[in-house]
C-alpha positions as CSV (number, residue, x, y, z in Angstrom):
1,M,145.5,184.0,141.0
2,R,144.8,185.9,144.2
3,Q,148.5,186.5,144.7
4,L,148.9,188.2,141.1
5,T,148.8,191.8,140.7
6,I,146.6,193.3,137.9
7,E,149.5,193.8,135.6
8,E,150.8,190.1,136.3
9,L,147.3,188.8,135.6
10,Y,147.4,190.7,132.3
11,D,150.7,189.4,131.4
12,K,149.3,185.8,132.0
13,I,145.9,185.9,130.2
14,G,146.2,189.2,128.2
15,R,144.3,192.5,128.7
16,P,140.4,192.7,128.9
17,I,138.9,192.5,125.4
18,T,136.0,195.1,125.3
19,E,133.3,195.9,122.8
20,V,131.1,199.2,122.6
21,L,127.4,198.4,123.4
22,T,125.0,199.6,120.7
23,R,121.4,199.1,120.0
24,K,120.3,197.5,116.9
25,D,118.1,200.3,116.0
26,G,120.8,202.8,116.4
27,R,119.2,204.7,119.2
28,A,120.9,205.8,122.4
29,T,121.2,203.3,125.2
30,S,119.3,203.8,128.5
31,P,121.4,205.3,131.3
32,N,121.3,202.0,133.2
33,V,122.9,200.1,130.3
34,P,126.8,199.7,130.4
35,T,128.6,201.5,127.7
36,E,130.7,198.4,127.0
37,V,130.9,194.8,127.6
38,V,134.0,192.7,128.4
39,W,134.5,189.4,126.9
40,P,135.3,186.4,129.3
41,A,139.0,185.8,130.0
42,Q,140.4,182.5,128.9
43,F,142.0,181.0,132.0
44,E,142.1,177.3,131.1
45,V,143.2,174.4,133.4
46,N,143.7,170.9,131.9
47,T,141.8,168.2,133.7
48,I,145.0,166.2,134.4
49,D,146.3,169.4,136.2
50,V,143.4,169.7,138.5
51,S,144.6,169.2,142.1
52,R,142.4,168.7,145.2
53,T,144.5,171.1,147.1
54,H,144.2,174.1,144.6
55,H,141.1,173.6,142.6
56,L,138.6,171.4,144.4
57,P,135.9,171.1,145.5
58,A,134.4,172.0,142.1
59,M,130.5,172.4,141.8
60,L,128.0,173.2,139.1
61,S,126.1,176.3,140.2
62,D,123.4,178.4,138.7
63,F,122.5,179.0,135.0
64,G,122.0,182.7,135.5
65,E,118.8,183.2,137.6
66,S,116.4,181.3,139.8
67,F,112.6,181.4,140.0
68,E,109.8,179.1,141.3
69,P,107.7,177.6,138.4
70,S,104.7,177.4,140.7
71,V,104.6,181.0,141.3
72,T,106.4,182.6,138.3
73,T,105.4,181.9,134.7
74,R,108.3,181.8,132.4
75,D,108.2,181.1,128.6
76,Y,111.8,182.1,127.8
77,A,115.4,181.4,129.1
78,H,118.3,183.8,129.5
79,T,120.8,180.8,128.9
80,R,122.5,181.0,125.6
81,P,120.5,179.3,122.8
82,T,122.9,176.4,122.3
83,L,122.1,175.2,125.8
84,I,118.3,175.8,126.1
85,P,115.8,173.1,125.5
86,P,113.5,173.0,122.4
87,E,110.4,173.9,124.3
88,S,112.0,177.4,124.9
89,F,112.0,177.9,121.2
90,F,108.2,177.0,120.7
91,S,106.7,178.5,123.8
92,E,103.8,180.9,123.8
93,A,103.7,184.1,125.7
94,G,102.0,183.5,129.2
95,S,102.8,179.8,129.1
96,S,104.9,178.1,132.0
97,T,107.2,176.5,129.6
98,I,110.5,176.8,131.4
99,S,110.7,174.6,134.5
100,F,112.7,172.0,136.3
101,S,112.8,169.7,133.2
102,S,114.3,172.5,131.3
103,E,117.2,172.7,133.6
104,I,117.8,169.1,133.2
105,W,118.5,169.6,129.4
106,T,120.9,172.5,130.2
107,L,122.7,170.6,132.9
108,A,123.3,167.6,130.4
109,C,124.7,170.1,127.9
110,T,126.8,171.7,130.5
111,I,128.2,168.3,131.8
112,I,129.2,167.4,128.2
113,E,131.0,170.9,127.9
114,I,133.0,170.3,131.0
115,M,133.8,166.7,130.2
116,G,134.9,167.7,126.5
117,G,135.3,170.6,124.4
118,G,131.9,171.8,123.4
119,A,128.1,171.5,123.9
120,P,126.4,168.9,121.9
121,F,124.2,171.5,119.9
122,D,126.9,174.2,119.7
123,T,126.3,176.0,116.5
124,W,127.1,179.6,115.6
125,A,124.1,179.7,113.3
126,D,120.6,180.8,114.1
127,V,117.8,179.2,116.0
128,D,116.5,177.1,113.2
129,A,119.9,175.6,112.8
130,I,120.0,174.7,116.5
131,I,116.6,173.0,116.2
132,S,117.8,171.0,113.2
133,E,120.6,169.7,115.4
134,H,118.1,168.7,118.0
135,V,116.3,166.7,115.3
136,M,119.5,165.2,113.8
137,V,120.4,163.8,117.1
138,L,117.2,163.1,118.9
139,G,114.7,162.5,116.1
140,K,111.5,164.3,114.9
141,L,110.1,166.9,117.2
142,P,106.8,166.3,118.9
143,D,103.9,167.1,116.5
144,R,102.9,170.2,118.3
145,W,106.3,171.6,117.6
146,W,107.2,170.1,114.3
147,N,103.9,171.6,112.8
148,K,104.7,175.0,114.2
149,W,108.4,175.0,112.9
150,S,108.2,177.0,109.7
151,A,111.9,176.4,108.6
152,R,111.5,172.6,109.0
153,N,111.5,172.0,105.2
154,Q,114.9,173.8,104.9
155,Y,116.5,171.0,106.7
156,F,114.3,167.8,106.6
157,N,111.6,166.0,104.6
158,D,108.2,165.7,106.2
159,D,109.0,162.8,108.5
160,A,112.4,164.0,109.4
161,T,114.2,160.9,108.0
162,I,116.2,162.8,105.5
163,Y,118.6,165.7,106.2
164,L,118.4,167.9,103.1
165,P,121.4,170.2,103.2
166,E,124.5,168.2,101.7
167,D,127.3,170.5,103.0
168,R,127.3,169.3,106.6
169,M,128.3,166.2,108.4
170,L,125.6,164.5,110.0
171,Y,126.2,163.5,113.7
172,D,122.9,161.6,114.2
173,N,122.8,160.2,117.7
174,I,124.1,161.0,121.2
175,E,126.9,158.6,121.0
176,K,128.3,160.2,117.9
177,R,128.0,163.5,119.5
178,Y,129.7,162.1,122.6
179,E,132.6,161.0,120.4
180,Y,132.7,164.5,118.8
181,C,132.5,166.5,121.8
182,V,134.1,164.6,124.4
183,V,136.4,161.9,123.0
184,K,138.0,163.8,120.3
185,P,138.9,167.0,122.3
186,R,140.3,165.0,125.2
187,S,142.4,162.8,122.8
188,R,143.6,165.9,121.1
189,H,144.9,167.4,124.3
190,G,146.5,164.1,125.6
191,E,143.7,163.5,128.2
192,D,142.4,160.3,129.4
193,V,138.8,159.1,128.1
194,L,136.1,157.1,129.9
195,D,136.6,153.4,129.9
196,D,133.9,151.2,128.2
197,K,131.8,150.8,131.3
198,E,131.9,154.5,132.4
199,R,131.3,155.5,128.6
200,R,128.2,153.4,128.5
201,A,126.8,154.7,132.0
202,F,127.6,158.4,130.8
203,I,125.7,158.1,127.6
204,E,122.8,156.3,129.2
205,M,122.4,159.2,131.7
206,L,122.5,161.6,128.8
207,S,120.0,159.7,127.1
208,T,117.5,160.2,129.8
209,M,118.4,164.0,130.1
210,L,118.3,165.1,126.4
211,V,114.8,164.2,125.8
212,L,112.7,166.3,123.4
213,D,109.6,166.1,125.3
214,P,110.2,167.7,128.8
215,T,107.5,165.6,130.4
216,R,109.6,162.4,129.8
217,R,113.1,163.8,130.9
218,A,114.7,162.2,134.0
219,T,114.2,164.2,137.4
220,I,117.1,165.4,139.3
221,H,116.4,162.4,141.8
222,E,116.7,159.9,139.0
223,I,120.0,161.5,137.7
224,A,121.5,161.4,141.2
225,E,120.8,157.8,141.4
226,C,121.9,156.9,137.9
227,E,124.9,154.7,137.6
228,W,127.3,157.2,136.2
229,M,126.7,159.6,139.1
230,Q,127.1,156.7,141.5
231,M,130.4,155.8,139.8
232,S,131.7,159.5,140.2
233,S,133.1,158.6,143.7
234,G,135.7,156.7,142.0
235,W,136.5,158.6,138.7
236,S,138.9,157.1,136.4
237,I,139.7,160.5,134.8
238,G,142.2,162.1,137.2
239,N,140.6,160.3,140.1
240,H,138.8,163.4,141.1
241,D,136.4,161.7,143.3
242,D,134.0,164.4,144.5
243,V,133.6,166.6,141.4
244,F,130.0,165.3,140.7
245,S,129.3,163.6,143.9
246,H,127.3,166.6,145.3
247,C,124.4,166.8,142.8
248,H,122.0,169.6,142.5
249,K,119.1,169.5,144.8
250,P,115.6,170.4,143.5
251,R,114.5,173.7,144.6
252,G,111.2,173.7,146.7
């Protein structure tokens, strides 16, 4: 990419797609706000084409911003809604809801996206639809959130055992989401899928990360020691043996 001229780059991926930035209330934007936004370019590389010489080392970096929870109180996340954990939707102003455990949830969703073709709760609908997917896959919300969720009766009966809308397919556990988000996209593009042993280890790791109650999610130390992370030094997919071997270190 560094060897391409601007025009050659546009020939390869198309010219930038821009949108004029406007306020919802129709008022003029502030001087410090850009007049337009540019959509991300699609410059895809298939896993099978990744080479150590040209593409590695690959690493997961930040999700937008950093702060120290013991110093900064944060009850919201700037990550896109399909990647943030449920506590962000039920936080109260002034609470310290967003912390290290919240990043564990987002990390799990991001790993699934990298491995497959989408996040496990990737819906274009509103926040209530995202929450309903959390419940479909992981079960009833903790009571403190379930009782607070005003739209719950649009999706579930009182104990969350019956999904009320009849016009959607129900992927009701992590294994089924794995098949939908990872196996199907990889198979569709002719890429390898995890063997049975690695698949089991991968799903077990996700099961400790995608936990509704943030106090029960795995820590980054536990994730680094889990079977799948230890197996990553000998990946069966493309044999990219260092892709996930350098795990995030906890801040502080």
